[in-house]
C-alpha positions as CSV (number, residue, x, y, z in Angstrom):
1,M,4.9,39.5,-163.5
2,V,7.7,39.8,-166.0
3,W,10.8,41.6,-164.8
4,P,12.3,44.0,-167.3
5,Q,15.6,42.8,-168.9
6,R,18.7,44.8,-167.8
7,T,21.1,46.0,-170.4
8,L,24.7,44.8,-170.2
9,E,25.8,48.2,-169.0
10,E,23.2,48.2,-166.2
11,V,24.3,44.8,-165.1
12,K,27.9,46.0,-164.9
13,T,26.9,49.1,-163.0
14,V,25.0,47.0,-160.4
15,S,27.9,44.5,-160.1
16,V,30.4,47.3,-159.6
17,A,28.2,49.0,-157.0
18,K,27.9,45.7,-155.0
19,H,31.6,45.2,-155.2
20,L,32.3,48.7,-154.0
21,F,29.8,48.3,-151.2
22,A,31.5,45.0,-150.1
23,L,34.9,46.7,-150.2
24,G,33.6,49.5,-148.2
25,F,32.1,47.2,-145.6
26,V,35.4,45.3,-145.3
27,A,37.3,48.6,-145.2
28,A,35.1,49.7,-142.3
29,L,35.5,46.4,-140.5
30,V,39.2,46.1,-140.8
31,P,40.0,49.2,-138.7
32,A,37.5,48.1,-136.1
33,L,39.1,44.6,-135.8
34,A,42.6,46.2,-135.8
35,A,41.5,48.6,-133.1
36,E,40.2,45.8,-130.9
37,A,43.5,43.9,-131.4
38,A,45.5,47.0,-130.6
39,D,43.5,47.6,-127.5
40,K,44.3,44.1,-126.3
41,R,47.9,44.5,-127.1
42,Q,47.9,47.7,-125.1
43,I,46.3,45.9,-122.1
44,V,49.0,43.2,-122.3
45,S,51.6,45.9,-122.5
46,T,50.2,47.6,-119.3
47,Y,50.3,44.2,-117.6
48,G,54.0,43.8,-118.5
49,D,54.8,47.3,-117.3
50,I,53.1,46.7,-113.9
51,A,54.9,43.4,-113.6
52,Q,58.3,45.0,-114.2
53,A,57.5,47.8,-111.7
54,M,56.3,45.4,-109.0
55,Y,59.4,43.2,-109.3
56,Q,61.6,46.2,-109.3
57,D,60.0,47.5,-106.1
58,A,60.4,44.0,-104.5
59,L,64.1,44.1,-105.6
60,T,64.6,47.5,-104.1
61,G,63.1,46.2,-100.9
62,A,65.4,43.1,-100.9
63,E,68.4,45.3,-101.5
64,A,67.4,47.4,-98.4
65,L,67.0,44.1,-96.5
66,K,70.5,43.1,-97.5
67,K,71.9,46.3,-96.0
68,T,70.1,45.7,-92.7
69,V,71.2,42.0,-92.6
70,G,74.8,43.2,-93.1
71,A,74.4,45.6,-90.2
72,L,73.0,42.8,-88.0
73,V,75.9,40.5,-88.8
74,E,78.5,43.3,-88.2
75,Q,76.9,44.7,-85.0
76,P,74.5,42.1,-83.5
77,G,71.9,43.7,-81.2
78,E,68.2,44.2,-80.5
79,A,68.1,47.3,-82.7
80,T,69.8,45.8,-85.7
81,L,67.7,42.6,-85.5
82,K,64.5,44.8,-85.4
83,A,65.7,46.8,-88.4
84,A,66.3,43.6,-90.4
85,R,62.8,42.4,-89.5
86,T,61.2,45.7,-90.5
87,A,63.0,45.6,-93.8
88,W,61.8,42.1,-94.5
89,L,58.2,43.1,-93.8
90,A,58.5,46.2,-96.0
91,A,59.9,44.2,-98.9
92,R,57.1,41.7,-98.7
93,V,54.5,44.3,-99.6
94,P,55.4,44.7,-103.3
95,Y,56.5,41.1,-103.6
96,Q,53.1,39.7,-102.5
97,Q,51.4,41.8,-105.2
98,T,53.5,40.1,-107.9
99,E,52.0,36.7,-107.2
100,V,49.2,37.5,-109.6
101,F,51.8,37.0,-112.4
102,R,52.7,33.5,-111.2
103,F,49.7,31.9,-112.9
104,G,49.5,32.2,-116.6
105,N,53.2,32.8,-117.0
106,A,55.3,29.7,-117.0
107,I,58.6,31.6,-116.5
108,V,57.2,33.0,-113.2
109,D,55.6,29.7,-112.0
110,G,58.8,27.8,-112.6
111,W,60.9,30.3,-110.7
112,E,58.5,31.2,-107.8
113,G,59.5,28.1,-105.7
114,K,63.0,29.5,-105.3
115,V,61.9,32.7,-103.7
116,N,58.6,31.9,-102.0
117,G,58.7,28.2,-101.3
118,W,56.3,27.3,-98.4
119,P,55.6,25.5,-96.2
120,L,59.1,24.6,-95.1
121,D,60.6,22.1,-92.6
122,E,62.8,24.6,-90.8
123,G,64.8,21.9,-89.1
124,L,66.7,21.5,-92.3
125,I,68.3,24.9,-91.7
126,D,68.7,25.5,-88.0
127,Y,67.9,24.4,-84.5
128,V,64.3,23.7,-83.6
129,D,62.4,23.1,-80.4
130,S,62.0,19.6,-79.1
131,S,58.2,19.8,-79.7
132,Y,59.1,19.9,-83.5
133,G,60.1,16.2,-83.3
134,S,63.2,14.5,-84.5
135,E,62.1,12.8,-87.7
136,S,59.5,12.7,-90.5
137,D,58.4,9.8,-92.7
138,E,58.2,12.2,-95.7
139,N,61.5,14.0,-95.1
140,P,64.8,12.4,-94.1
141,L,66.3,15.9,-93.7
142,Y,63.6,17.0,-91.3
143,T,66.2,18.0,-88.6
144,A,69.4,18.0,-90.7
145,N,70.4,21.4,-89.2
146,V,72.8,22.6,-91.9
147,I,74.0,25.5,-89.7
148,A,75.1,23.1,-86.9
149,N,76.4,20.3,-89.2
150,P,79.1,21.0,-91.8
151,K,78.4,17.5,-93.4
152,I,75.0,16.3,-94.3
153,K,74.3,12.7,-95.2
154,F,71.6,12.0,-97.8
155,G,71.0,9.0,-100.0
156,G,74.1,7.2,-99.1
157,K,76.2,10.3,-99.9
158,T,77.8,13.1,-97.8
159,I,77.2,16.7,-98.8
160,D,80.0,19.0,-97.9
161,A,78.4,22.0,-96.1
162,R,81.5,23.3,-94.4
163,K,81.2,26.5,-96.4
164,I,77.7,27.9,-96.8
165,T,77.5,29.2,-100.4
166,K,74.8,30.1,-102.9
167,K,75.4,26.9,-104.8
168,L,75.1,24.8,-101.6
169,I,71.7,26.1,-100.4
170,S,70.1,26.8,-103.8
171,E,71.3,23.9,-105.9
172,R,72.2,21.1,-103.5
173,L,69.9,21.6,-100.5
174,H,66.8,23.3,-101.8
175,E,64.0,20.7,-102.4
176,L,66.6,18.0,-102.0
177,G,65.2,14.5,-102.7
178,G,62.2,16.1,-104.4
179,V,60.8,17.1,-101.0
180,E,59.1,20.5,-101.5
181,A,59.3,21.2,-97.7
182,N,63.1,21.2,-98.0
183,V,63.0,25.0,-98.5
184,A,66.6,26.2,-98.1
185,V,66.3,29.6,-99.8
186,G,63.9,32.5,-100.3
187,W,61.7,34.8,-98.3
188,H,60.6,32.2,-95.7
189,A,64.1,30.8,-95.1
190,I,65.2,34.3,-94.3
191,E,62.1,34.9,-92.2
192,F,62.9,31.9,-90.1
193,L,66.4,33.1,-89.6
194,L,65.2,36.5,-88.4
195,W,62.2,35.4,-86.2
196,G,62.8,31.8,-85.4
197,Q,60.0,29.3,-84.8
198,D,56.6,30.5,-83.7
199,L,56.0,28.1,-80.8
200,N,52.7,29.7,-79.8
201,G,50.3,27.5,-81.7
202,N,46.9,29.4,-82.0
203,G,47.9,31.6,-79.1
204,P,49.3,35.2,-79.3
205,G,52.9,35.8,-80.3
206,A,55.2,35.3,-83.3
207,G,58.7,33.8,-83.4
208,N,61.1,35.2,-80.9
209,R,64.6,34.5,-82.0
210,P,67.1,36.3,-79.7
211,W,69.6,38.7,-81.3
212,T,72.3,36.8,-79.4
213,D,71.8,34.0,-82.0
214,Y,74.1,36.3,-84.1
215,A,76.3,37.4,-81.3
216,K,80.1,37.0,-81.4
217,G,82.2,34.9,-79.1
218,S,80.9,33.7,-75.8
219,A,77.7,35.8,-76.1
220,C,76.5,33.5,-78.9
221,T,73.4,31.6,-78.0
222,N,72.3,28.2,-79.5
223,G,75.7,27.7,-81.1
224,H,77.2,28.4,-84.5
225,C,76.4,32.1,-84.7
226,D,79.0,32.6,-87.4
227,R,77.5,30.0,-89.6
228,R,74.0,31.3,-88.9
229,A,75.1,34.8,-90.0
230,Q,76.8,33.4,-93.1
231,Y,73.6,31.5,-94.0
232,L,71.4,34.6,-93.5
233,Q,73.7,36.7,-95.7
234,V,74.0,34.2,-98.5
235,A,70.2,33.6,-98.5
236,T,69.6,37.3,-98.7
237,D,72.1,37.8,-101.5
238,L,70.3,35.0,-103.4
239,L,67.0,36.7,-103.0
240,V,68.4,39.9,-104.5
241,D,69.9,37.9,-107.4
242,D,66.6,36.1,-108.1
243,L,64.5,39.3,-108.0
244,G,67.0,41.1,-110.2
245,W,66.7,38.2,-112.7
246,M,62.9,38.3,-112.7
247,T,62.9,42.1,-113.1
248,K,64.9,41.7,-116.3
249,Q,62.5,39.1,-117.7
250,W,59.8,41.8,-117.6
251,A,61.8,44.5,-119.4
252,K,60.6,45.5,-122.9
253,N,62.6,42.7,-124.6
254,G,62.6,40.3,-121.7
255,K,61.7,36.6,-122.0
256,A,58.4,37.0,-120.0
257,R,57.2,39.8,-122.4
258,K,58.2,37.7,-125.4
259,A,56.4,34.7,-124.2
260,L,53.2,36.8,-123.7
261,A,53.6,38.2,-127.3
262,K,53.8,34.7,-128.8
263,G,50.2,34.0,-127.7
264,G,48.9,37.0,-129.5
265,P,46.4,39.5,-128.1
266,D,43.9,36.8,-127.0
267,G,46.6,34.7,-125.5
268,G,47.9,37.6,-123.5
269,I,44.4,38.4,-122.2
270,T,44.0,34.7,-121.3
271,A,47.3,34.8,-119.3
272,I,46.1,37.9,-117.4
273,L,42.7,36.3,-116.5
274,T,44.4,33.0,-115.6
275,G,46.5,34.8,-113.0
276,V,43.6,36.7,-111.5
277,G,41.4,33.7,-111.3
278,S,43.9,31.1,-110.1
279,L,45.4,33.3,-107.4
280,S,41.9,34.3,-106.3
281,Y,40.5,30.8,-106.0
282,G,42.7,27.8,-105.8
283,E,45.8,29.4,-104.3
284,L,44.6,32.2,-102.0
285,A,41.0,31.2,-101.1
286,G,41.9,27.5,-101.1
287,E,45.4,26.5,-100.3
288,R,46.4,29.5,-98.2
289,M,43.1,30.2,-96.4
290,K,40.4,27.5,-96.5
291,L,42.8,24.6,-95.8
292,G,44.2,26.2,-92.6
293,L,40.7,27.2,-91.5
294,M,39.3,23.7,-92.0
295,L,42.2,22.2,-90.0
296,H,42.5,25.1,-87.5
297,D,46.2,24.6,-88.1
298,P,48.7,27.4,-87.4
299,E,51.3,25.5,-89.5
300,E,49.1,26.5,-92.5
301,E,49.8,30.1,-91.9
302,H,51.8,31.6,-94.8
303,D,54.1,34.0,-93.1
304,C,54.1,31.9,-90.0
305,F,57.3,32.9,-88.2
306,S,56.6,36.7,-88.4
307,D,52.8,36.6,-87.9
308,N,52.6,38.6,-91.2
309,T,50.1,36.4,-92.9
310,H,47.3,39.0,-92.9
311,N,49.5,41.3,-94.9
312,S,50.6,38.5,-97.2
313,H,47.0,37.7,-98.1
314,Y,45.9,41.3,-98.3
315,Y,48.6,42.4,-100.7
316,N,47.8,39.4,-102.9
317,V,44.3,41.0,-103.4
318,V,45.9,44.4,-104.0
319,G,48.0,42.9,-106.8
320,I,44.9,41.3,-108.3
321,R,43.1,44.7,-108.3
322,S,46.2,46.4,-109.8
323,V,46.2,44.0,-112.8
324,W,42.5,44.2,-113.3
325,F,42.3,48.0,-113.3
326,G,45.7,48.5,-115.0
327,S,47.0,50.7,-112.2
328,Y,49.8,50.1,-109.7
329,R,51.0,52.6,-107.1
330,R,54.8,52.1,-106.7
331,T,56.6,52.2,-103.4
332,D,58.0,55.7,-104.3
333,G,54.5,57.0,-104.8
334,S,54.5,57.1,-108.6
335,E,51.9,55.3,-110.6
336,V,52.1,52.8,-113.5
337,K,48.8,53.0,-115.4
338,G,47.3,52.1,-118.8
339,P,44.6,50.2,-120.6
340,S,43.2,47.3,-118.6
341,P,41.0,44.2,-118.6
342,A,38.4,46.3,-116.8
343,D,38.4,48.7,-119.9
344,L,38.0,45.7,-122.3
345,V,35.0,44.3,-120.4
346,Q,33.5,47.8,-120.0
347,A,33.5,48.1,-123.8
348,T,31.8,44.8,-124.4
349,N,29.5,44.4,-121.4
350,A,29.2,47.3,-119.1
351,G,26.9,45.4,-116.7
352,L,29.4,42.6,-116.3
353,A,32.2,45.1,-115.8
354,A,30.3,46.8,-113.0
355,E,29.6,43.4,-111.4
356,M,33.3,42.5,-111.5
357,R,34.2,45.8,-109.9
358,T,31.7,45.2,-107.1
359,K,33.1,41.7,-106.5
360,L,36.6,43.0,-106.4
361,E,35.7,45.8,-104.0
362,A,33.9,43.2,-101.8
363,S,37.0,40.9,-101.6
364,E,39.3,43.8,-100.9
365,A,37.0,45.0,-98.1
366,A,36.8,41.5,-96.6
367,M,40.6,41.2,-96.6
368,R,40.9,44.7,-95.1
369,R,38.7,43.7,-92.2
370,M,40.9,40.7,-91.7
371,K,44.0,42.8,-91.8
372,E,42.6,45.4,-89.4
373,R,41.6,42.6,-87.0
374,A,45.1,41.2,-87.1
375,E,46.5,44.6,-86.3
376,T,44.2,45.4,-83.5
377,K,42.9,42.2,-81.9
378,E,44.4,38.9,-82.8
379,A,46.9,37.5,-85.3
380,Y,45.8,35.4,-88.3
381,D,46.8,32.1,-86.7
382,Q,44.5,32.9,-83.8
383,M,41.7,33.8,-86.2
384,I,41.8,30.3,-87.8
385,G,42.0,28.6,-84.4
386,P,39.4,26.2,-83.0
387,D,36.6,27.7,-80.8
388,N,36.9,31.1,-82.4
389,A,33.7,31.6,-84.2
390,E,34.1,35.3,-84.7
391,G,37.7,35.0,-86.1
392,N,36.8,32.0,-88.2
393,A,33.9,34.0,-89.7
394,V,36.2,36.9,-90.7
395,V,38.5,34.5,-92.6
396,Q,35.5,32.7,-94.2
397,A,34.0,36.0,-95.4
398,A,37.2,36.7,-97.3
399,I,37.2,33.2,-98.8
400,D,33.6,33.6,-99.9
401,A,34.3,36.9,-101.5
402,L,37.3,35.5,-103.4
403,T,35.2,32.6,-104.6
404,D,32.4,34.9,-105.6
405,Q,34.6,37.1,-107.7
406,T,36.0,34.0,-109.5
407,R,32.5,33.0,-110.5
408,T,32.0,36.4,-112.1
409,L,35.4,36.1,-113.8
410,E,34.4,32.8,-115.4
411,R,31.5,34.7,-117.0
412,V,33.9,37.4,-118.2
413,V,36.0,34.7,-120.0
414,A,32.9,33.4,-121.7
415,D,31.7,36.9,-122.6
416,L,35.0,37.8,-124.2
417,K,34.7,34.6,-126.2
418,L,38.1,33.4,-125.1
419,K,39.0,29.7,-124.9
420,P,37.8,28.2,-121.5
421,I,40.3,28.8,-118.7
422,K,40.9,26.2,-116.1
423,F,41.6,28.2,-112.9
424,E,43.8,26.7,-110.2
425,G,41.7,24.4,-107.9
426,S,42.0,23.3,-104.3
427,D,40.7,20.2,-102.6
428,S,39.7,22.4,-99.6
429,L,37.2,24.1,-101.8
430,D,36.4,21.5,-104.5
431,D,36.4,18.3,-102.5
432,P,36.8,19.0,-98.7
433,A,36.3,15.3,-97.9
434,K,39.7,14.5,-99.3
435,I,41.4,16.8,-96.8
436,F,40.1,14.7,-93.8
437,A,40.7,11.4,-95.7
438,K,44.4,12.0,-95.9
């Protein structure tokens, strides 16, 4: 068959038509791609807004704690000690939700050890029971007791601790010698100063520091009440400073927001999912839960002095859900809400979005059961104790749910065609034999 020859004008007409069609296709494609990028940018913006609101709420809680600590120091008594403890517990609620921002944001991860360092060798700070022991191969400051000793010897040098200042505890003592257990500042240093040691092991009861540890004159118990009060106030002031600083980093032009923007829309989404997956799996399911359950060790309880660990873990999960669904209920009842990772997955794979929702609901329900058990039957350190099959099972169910949601999140990462994310791991989950080999 012989095809008819086209005239020059016909050839030009066809060429122009093809060119216009191609331009039209590109013109139609560009808005679609731009819309997708804008949606991701909006998701990252919501994430930043939630971070700022959470840190602001934690700061507000710490400021309230500072007032109650001031009242305790001015008028030591059972009521003022109880008020300070209550304020500490209330401030922990928004703070624990912020931990989802730690992973995926270098500025948070590098800072977090100053405010939430744990576990700690409390003998560095104050008196401890004889059962604590007097020395540690890993920590030469195991029982340094800064409150009782105005001069601390370390590495052949003497540290002047006569005046307890922010610089002393945050720059000179905190993690001194590279020992992470030398926690001299933050939530848990304050917790120890309010509750004292929990000497109950896997039995009932939290720390029971007497209010007279802050009493004046001859009513003072365990010595050095003035220095103990000074340490508590300085540590609380530092917590307020640190939370104020981090709140500013999440302001519209803050360093944390700028760092997210540098990664572009996909980099921002990757940071969000890194936080959700790493907190879910390696940190919470692994280091904070499975390790303690394997060892049946109350020393692996996160808020160990106050027996608040059930809330600490539960509000980690609440924070994860807030980020995933782009909705945070502030402590004043208002809501920060916007486009979310859940919306993004819904638009690309509705079935996977539904699966992730189901997994998040399951982990929240498992954590809520653990929280309710702690509030009605036994504390978390009893749940992880030996010869407690029922309590162990409640904790294990939460670990399993967190692990399960992480597996689905891995599929989300692949479905969104993001670069593979290495979520935080844990020997207790990935290689349990190593735990018992140590």
